[in-house]
C-alpha positions as CSV (number, residue, x, y, z in Angstrom):
1,M,87.0,103.9,86.3
2,A,88.9,101.7,88.8
3,I,87.7,98.1,89.3
4,A,88.1,95.8,92.3
5,R,89.4,92.3,91.8
6,C,91.0,89.8,94.1
7,E,94.4,88.2,93.5
8,R,92.8,85.0,92.2
9,C,90.4,86.8,89.7
10,G,93.3,89.1,88.6
11,R,93.5,91.8,86.1
12,P,90.2,92.8,84.4
13,R,90.0,92.4,80.6
14,A,89.0,95.7,79.0
15,I,86.6,95.5,76.1
16,K,88.0,98.7,74.5
17,P,90.8,101.1,75.4
18,P,91.8,102.6,77.8
19,D,93.1,99.4,79.2
20,Y,94.0,98.7,82.9
21,S,97.4,99.2,84.5
22,E,99.9,96.3,84.7
23,A,99.8,96.0,88.5
24,P,97.1,96.6,91.0
25,K,97.2,99.0,93.9
26,R,96.4,98.0,97.5
27,P,93.4,99.8,99.1
28,V,94.0,101.3,102.5
29,G,94.0,98.6,105.1
30,Y,94.6,95.7,102.6
31,P,94.2,92.8,103.2
32,D,91.9,93.7,106.2
33,T,89.7,95.9,104.0
34,A,86.0,96.1,103.3
35,L,86.7,96.2,99.6
36,V,85.4,93.0,98.0
37,C,86.1,91.5,94.6
38,G,83.6,92.6,91.9
39,T,83.6,89.2,90.1
40,N,80.2,87.5,90.4
41,G,80.3,84.9,93.1
42,C,83.6,86.0,94.5
43,D,83.8,87.5,98.0
44,N,87.6,87.7,98.5
45,N,89.3,90.9,99.6
46,A,90.0,93.0,96.5
47,L,92.9,95.0,95.0
48,V,92.3,98.1,92.9
49,W,93.0,98.0,89.2
50,L,93.3,101.5,87.7
51,K,92.9,102.4,84.1
52,K,96.0,103.8,82.4
53,D,94.8,107.4,82.7
54,E,94.1,106.9,86.4
55,E,97.5,105.3,86.8
56,R,99.0,108.7,85.7
57,L,96.9,110.5,88.2
58,Y,98.1,108.1,90.9
59,Q,101.7,108.7,90.0
60,S,101.1,112.4,90.4
61,G,99.6,112.0,93.9
62,Q,95.9,111.3,93.6
63,R,94.7,108.6,95.9
64,V,90.9,108.6,95.7
65,F,89.3,107.0,92.7
66,D,85.7,106.1,91.6
67,L,84.8,102.5,91.2
68,R,82.6,101.1,88.5
69,T,79.6,101.8,90.7
70,N,77.9,105.0,91.8
71,S,77.6,103.7,95.3
72,A,81.2,103.6,96.4
73,K,84.7,105.1,96.1
74,V,88.0,103.7,97.2
75,R,91.2,105.3,98.7
76,V,94.4,103.5,97.8
77,A,97.7,103.7,99.7
């Protein structure tokens, strides 16, 4: 699943494959977005990091992805 991290916190480190894409995507409205970094203690505006299989879906036109929570989804531009 996609993960939200700010520019400062950067690319997530996957524990096991599939790993995350090399570059983040900007959520709709970035940087004036409601999406907040998922790192504990960080409240910066977040970018969206997709796993490599999600990156392929993004390249084929998909723009809505689940985040690592059951309470939210994010649309990326």
